[in-house]
Structures are given as C-alpha cells and as structure tokens.
N, C-alpha and C positions, 0 to 999 in steps of 0.2 A: 498469417501461418500461425498456429495456434501451439503454445509450449506445452509441454507434457508434464504432467506430476511426478515428482520423485516416488520411489517405492517407499513402501512403510517403514523399513529401516533408515533409508537414506533420510526420510522426513522427521524420524526421531532423533538422529544425530543433527541434523540442521536446525531442529527448534531449539535443541539444548544449547548447539553452538551459537546460535544467535541471542539466546538468553544471557550466555556467558560474556560473550562479546560487548553486548550491550552494559552490563554490570560492571565489567572489568576493562573494557578496551581490548583491541583485538591481540595487541601484543601483551597484555595482562594475563591471558590464557593459553596454557599448553595443552598439547593432544591427550596427555594423560588425565587431565580434568575434564574434557570433553568424553572420552572414553568411560571414565567412572560415571559420570551424570547418565549415561545410556546402558551402564553394566557391562561393558568390554574393555579390555587393556587399551590404552593408548595407540601402541603398534597395529592392534587389529582394525584400527580406523583406516588405515591404508589400504584395506581390502575394499573400502567404500570411497575414499578421496584422495588424492595423490598427497595433500596436505591442508594446512589452514586456509592456504589462500585460494584453494579449489572450493571450499567451503563458503569462505566470503562472496566470491564470484557467483555461485550458484544462488546463495541467498539473495543477494541485491538484484542479478538479472532476473532470477526465478520470480520475486515478488513483483517486480515491475510487469512481466510476461502475465502473471496470474491477474494482476489488476485489469490490463488490457483486455485479456480473454474473457474475464467476468463482466467489464463492462460491455463488451460486444455481446455476449449471451443476454445481459439482462435487456440490452436495447431490443436484440432481435425478439426475445421472448414477450416484450411488451408490445411490440408492434405486430407480432403473430396473434395475439390476443386483441389487436384492434384498440388497445388504451390510448389515450389522448397523449399528445406530448406533456404536458405537465405531469401525468403519471409516469411516463419514460424517465423523466428527469429525477422525479422520486425515488425511482427503482435504482438509478445511478449514486443517488445520495446515500440511501440506505445501504448499499454496497460498499461504498466508501467508508461509512459509519462503522459498519462491521470489522473491516481492515483495521481502522484506527483504535478500534477499541481490543480487538483481539490479538494484534500484531504489534503493540508498542515497541517491542525491543526492536523490530525491523525499521521502525520510524527512527529510532535513535541510531541504530547502525549505518543508515543511509546517509544521515546527516553527518556523522563522525568519519565513517569509513569508505565512502564511495571513491575518493581518491587514491586509495590504494589499489584500487583494480587496474589491470593493464588498460591501455588506451584503447583496444579494441572491444573490451568488455564494457568498458564508460561509455563507448558510442553505441552500443546496443542497448544499454539501459537508457539513454537519453532518447533513441529513437522510439524503444516501447512508449516511454513517458510522453512523447510528444504526440504518438499515435492515441493514447489514452486521452490526452488534453483535446485533441481535435474531435475525439468522439463526444465528448462535453459539450464543445463549442457548438457542435451542429446541434444538439438537442436543445441546447440553453436559446439558441436562435430560433428554434421553432417555436418555444414558449414564448420569448420576449422578441417578437419579430422586429422591432424597431431598434434592438441593442446593436450597434455596429461591431463586426467581427472582432477588431483589435481589442475593445471593450469588453466583449464577452470573453476572450481569450484572458485576459487580465483578471477578469472578475473569477473566472474557473480556478487561476493560480491562487488568487485570495482566498478562495474557497477551501482549496487543498490545504494550504497553511492553516487556516481555522480547524480544519477537521483533523489535520496531522498535529495539533498540538497536544493530543491526549497523553503524552508521556510527562507533560509539564503539569497535569492536574493534579492538585494537592490531594493527600491523603491523611485524616477523614475529610472528605470533601462535603460541600453543603448538597451533593448530588449522589450518595452512597451507592445508589443502585445503578446497574449498567443500563436499564431501562430508561432511567430519569435521563441519564447522561446522554442516551442516545437520542432521545426525545428532544432535547436542548440544541444538540448539535444539528438535528434537522431542521429545526425552526430557524437557527441562525445562518444555515446555509441558503434556504428558501428566502430569507428576508436580505440577504447579501445580494442575491440576483436580482430580488424585486428593487431593490434601492438601486442597483446599477442602471436598471431599466428607466426607474422614474427620473435618474438625474440627467 
C-alpha cells in the first residue's frame, strides 16, 4: 500500500516542526513557535493537526513510508528500463543518499523521539522499515549472489548506519559540497557491500 504525501501546507508545517524538534528536542518546542515558523498563530495549527504528538507521528511514520515507497518505485523503474541488478542497487543507494543529505533533521528526530510514539505507530514504523530493508536485501543478493541472506541483511543495516551518519558531519568539512559528500557516501556504500561479499 502506497502512502500519500501531505498537502503543501501540512508539508510546510511538518518541515518546520521537524527542524525545530531536531534543534531543541520535542519538549523544547511549543506550538506557538511552530506556528511562527510558518507564519500562522499557534492555535491555527490545530486546524491541521490535533497537536505536537500528531506532528511527530506523521513525521516518523511518513518518512518510513516515503523511503519504502521511493525504494519500490526506483526498483520498479530500473527493472522496467531493463537495467542490470548493479544499477538497481545504485538507484537505491542514490535515493537513500538524497534522503540522508536533505532530511537530516528527520534522522535526528527518529533517533531521539521514536519511543515517544504510541505502540501502534511504532509498530507501523518498524514494519515499513522492515519492508524497506527486505527490498534492499533482495537487490543486494541479485548483485552479490554468494552473499547469504542474514549477512546481506546485516550489511544493509550497516550501510544505512553509514548513510544516516550525515547529521554528524562536521562543518566546515573536508567535503563542503553536496555533490562531493554524495559521491563519497556512494563509494563507501558500494565498498561495504563488496567487502561483505568478499568476506
């Protein structure tokens, strides 16, 4: 089942809420501050969300769904184009790098605040994440046919950890450009899968 993107206004609110939550912590941000960031009053936010908890849920469930859906789309498009498995894997890596570089606040938010979600929503996040991982595992094993499934899965998790390290990159860094950082992450991800297969 494909998740649906929020409306432009909701997306604007979510983007600013994500940034503020990542900077100050969930409890360090009030609805008035979120409202001010998008040019509306705090109480006006309640026309879009019941409260901060609903924003956090939509952010964390939403990004897990978008990653899964985006991965499925990339795999489908690459297969429809008749691309070899190695290029399908490259498409997945490129997609995750885009997320890691463009949505750093959501990575921080996931690490810090996932436990605040109600149990049912945490389970939804975990299910979407498992589906995303298994999508990668299938592609990785088509590229590296001798890689046992458990090792492929462990390597996918390790590559996610590598790619999701972007919030910890220092500034100014040795790679100031987005393009340079993306190229480095891409090489490292491919090297990790090759090292696992060679082991």
